[in-house]
C-alpha atoms as a printed R data frame, in Angstrom:
    type eleno elety resid chain resno       x      y      z
1   ATOM     1    CA   UNK     A     1  -0.289  0.113 -0.216
2   ATOM     2    CA   UNK     A     2   1.238  3.485 -1.831
3   ATOM     3    CA   UNK     A     3   1.034  6.224  0.848
4   ATOM     4    CA   UNK     A     4   0.564  9.615 -1.065
5   ATOM     5    CA   UNK     A     5  -0.262 12.656 -0.484
6   ATOM     6    CA   UNK     A     6  -4.365 12.243 -0.842
7   ATOM     7    CA   UNK     A     7  -3.858  9.684  1.703
8   ATOM     8    CA   UNK     A     8  -2.313 12.171  4.050
9   ATOM     9    CA   UNK     A     9  -5.030 14.692  3.307
10  ATOM    10    CA   UNK     A    10  -7.604 12.361  4.212
11  ATOM    11    CA   UNK     A    11  -6.114 10.924  7.268
12  ATOM    12    CA   UNK     A    12  -5.667 15.079  8.605
13  ATOM    13    CA   UNK     A    13  -8.703 16.222  7.498
14  ATOM    14    CA   UNK     A    14 -10.582 13.009  9.378
15  ATOM    15    CA   UNK     A    15  -7.986 13.553 12.158
16  ATOM    16    CA   UNK     A    16  -9.461 17.098 12.098
17  ATOM    17    CA   UNK     A    17 -12.560 17.020 12.019
18  ATOM    18    CA   UNK     A    18 -12.997 13.795 15.019
19  ATOM    19    CA   UNK     A    19 -11.339 16.378 17.228
20  ATOM    20    CA   UNK     A    20 -13.357 19.107 16.881
21  ATOM    21    CA   UNK     A    21 -16.177 16.745 17.245
22  ATOM    22    CA   UNK     A    22 -14.498 15.313 20.871
23  ATOM    23    CA   UNK     A    23 -14.274 19.318 21.456
24  ATOM    24    CA   UNK     A    24 -17.598 20.847 20.510
25  ATOM    25    CA   UNK     A    25 -18.996 17.727 22.534
26  ATOM    26    CA   UNK     A    26 -16.798 18.133 25.785
27  ATOM    27    CA   UNK     A    27 -17.995 22.148 25.016
28  ATOM    28    CA   UNK     A    28 -21.684 21.290 25.206
29  ATOM    29    CA   UNK     A    29 -20.907 19.401 27.843
30  ATOM    30    CA   UNK     A    30 -19.816 22.357 29.572
31  ATOM    31    CA   UNK     A    31 -22.208 24.750 29.086
32  ATOM    32    CA   UNK     A    32 -24.705 21.755 30.758
33  ATOM    33    CA   UNK     A    33 -22.358 21.792 33.975
34  ATOM    34    CA   UNK     A    34 -23.339 25.878 34.645
35  ATOM    35    CA   UNK     A    35 -22.863 29.300 32.816
36  ATOM    36    CA   UNK     A    36 -18.854 29.982 32.691
37  ATOM    37    CA   UNK     A    37 -19.400 33.292 31.454
38  ATOM    38    CA   UNK     A    38 -21.577 34.846 33.991
39  ATOM    39    CA   UNK     A    39 -21.936 32.304 37.059
40  ATOM    40    CA   UNK     A    40 -25.613 33.080 36.819
41  ATOM    41    CA   UNK     A    41 -26.771 28.941 35.996
42  ATOM    42    CA   UNK     A    42 -25.604 26.302 37.677
43  ATOM    43    CA   UNK     A    43 -22.140 25.602 39.028
44  ATOM    44    CA   UNK     A    44 -19.631 28.175 37.006
45  ATOM    45    CA   UNK     A    45 -16.292 26.365 38.599
46  ATOM    46    CA   UNK     A    46 -17.085 22.485 36.960
47  ATOM    47    CA   UNK     A    47 -17.981 24.889 34.009
48  ATOM    48    CA   UNK     A    48 -14.478 26.076 33.754
49  ATOM    49    CA   UNK     A    49 -12.896 22.291 34.686
50  ATOM    50    CA   UNK     A    50 -14.715 20.645 32.270
51  ATOM    51    CA   UNK     A    51 -13.935 23.090 29.399
52  ATOM    52    CA   UNK     A    52 -10.387 23.440 30.251
53  ATOM    53    CA   UNK     A    53 -10.645 19.456 28.507
54  ATOM    54    CA   UNK     A    54 -11.996 20.675 25.422
55  ATOM    55    CA   UNK     A    55  -9.098 23.250 24.591
56  ATOM    56    CA   UNK     A    56  -6.962 21.030 23.620
57  ATOM    57    CA   UNK     A    57  -8.587 18.665 21.061
58  ATOM    58    CA   UNK     A    58  -9.855 22.649 19.615
59  ATOM    59    CA   UNK     A    59  -6.715 23.797 18.994
60  ATOM    60    CA   UNK     A    60  -5.378 19.737 17.839
61  ATOM    61    CA   UNK     A    61  -8.676 20.433 15.032
62  ATOM    62    CA   UNK     A    62  -6.833 24.122 13.666
63  ATOM    63    CA   UNK     A    63  -4.001 22.504 13.296
64  ATOM    64    CA   UNK     A    64  -4.635 18.944 11.514
65  ATOM    65    CA   UNK     A    65  -7.113 21.570  9.322
66  ATOM    66    CA   UNK     A    66  -3.714 23.546  8.537
67  ATOM    67    CA   UNK     A    67  -1.751 21.453  7.456
68  ATOM    68    CA   UNK     A    68  -4.076 19.114  5.476
69  ATOM    69    CA   UNK     A    69  -4.094 22.445  3.648
70  ATOM    70    CA   UNK     A    70  -0.275 22.238  3.736
71  ATOM    71    CA   UNK     A    71  -0.133 18.497  2.924
72  ATOM    72    CA   UNK     A    72  -2.330 18.801 -0.640
73  ATOM    73    CA   UNK     A    73  -1.221 22.353 -2.370
74  ATOM    74    CA   UNK     A    74   1.653 21.996 -5.360
75  ATOM    75    CA   UNK     A    75   3.094 25.064 -4.708
76  ATOM    76    CA   UNK     A    76   6.740 25.654 -2.653
77  ATOM    77    CA   UNK     A    77   7.438 24.461  0.521
78  ATOM    78    CA   UNK     A    78   7.262 28.139  2.558
79  ATOM    79    CA   UNK     A    79   3.646 29.285  0.643
80  ATOM    80    CA   UNK     A    80   2.812 25.484  1.760
81  ATOM    81    CA   UNK     A    81   3.814 26.345  5.148
82  ATOM    82    CA   UNK     A    82   3.106 29.853  5.403
83  ATOM    83    CA   UNK     A    83  -0.844 29.003  3.957
84  ATOM    84    CA   UNK     A    84  -1.166 25.958  6.167
85  ATOM    85    CA   UNK     A    85  -0.441 28.434 10.036
86  ATOM    86    CA   UNK     A    86  -2.444 30.989  8.575
87  ATOM    87    CA   UNK     A    87  -5.069 28.583  8.013
88  ATOM    88    CA   UNK     A    88  -4.458 27.129 11.501
89  ATOM    89    CA   UNK     A    89  -4.493 30.355 13.340
90  ATOM    90    CA   UNK     A    90  -8.051 31.226 10.899
91  ATOM    91    CA   UNK     A    91  -9.740 27.732 11.602
92  ATOM    92    CA   UNK     A    92  -8.702 28.227 15.835
93  ATOM    93    CA   UNK     A    93 -10.789 31.784 15.316
94  ATOM    94    CA   UNK     A    94 -13.434 29.935 13.798
95  ATOM    95    CA   UNK     A    95 -13.989 26.902 16.133
96  ATOM    96    CA   UNK     A    96 -13.702 28.977 19.363
97  ATOM    97    CA   UNK     A    97 -16.194 31.201 18.084
98  ATOM    98    CA   UNK     A    98 -18.357 27.965 17.107
99  ATOM    99    CA   UNK     A    99 -17.800 26.193 20.246
100 ATOM   100    CA   UNK     A   100 -18.814 29.481 22.503
101 ATOM   101    CA   UNK     A   101 -22.614 29.029 20.429
102 ATOM   102    CA   UNK     A   102 -22.381 25.318 20.963
103 ATOM   103    CA   UNK     A   103 -21.522 26.098 24.924
104 ATOM   104    CA   UNK     A   104 -24.284 28.575 24.796
105 ATOM   105    CA   UNK     A   105 -26.991 25.800 23.864
106 ATOM   106    CA   UNK     A   106 -25.550 23.538 26.115
107 ATOM   107    CA   UNK     A   107 -26.329 26.283 28.632
108 ATOM   108    CA   UNK     A   108 -30.341 27.129 26.758
109 ATOM   109    CA   UNK     A   109 -31.000 23.100 26.957
110 ATOM   110    CA   UNK     A   110 -30.556 22.210 30.720
111 ATOM   111    CA   UNK     A   111 -31.508 25.803 31.693
């Protein structure tokens, strides 16, 4: 079995999807535990504790996402690294904002 760029890209994108799903599941559970932003609902300390378990998966998902495009595109190595880093940073921001929405859904569904 020959390892190609396409198979590496599929592996990296699959890892990104798995990591983001795990992170969003953990953030939803953090929202169900309490409101960590205002502290009005539930137990905010438990929510922060649960939330901190999901953040590494969020970072891993953005790194895998950026690496996917760094592997698949056909540019010189410097441009591939630059594109991978920029996409990783952009995806981290997008994943984080959507993660806050997921956590808010957990709060609204529970309280």
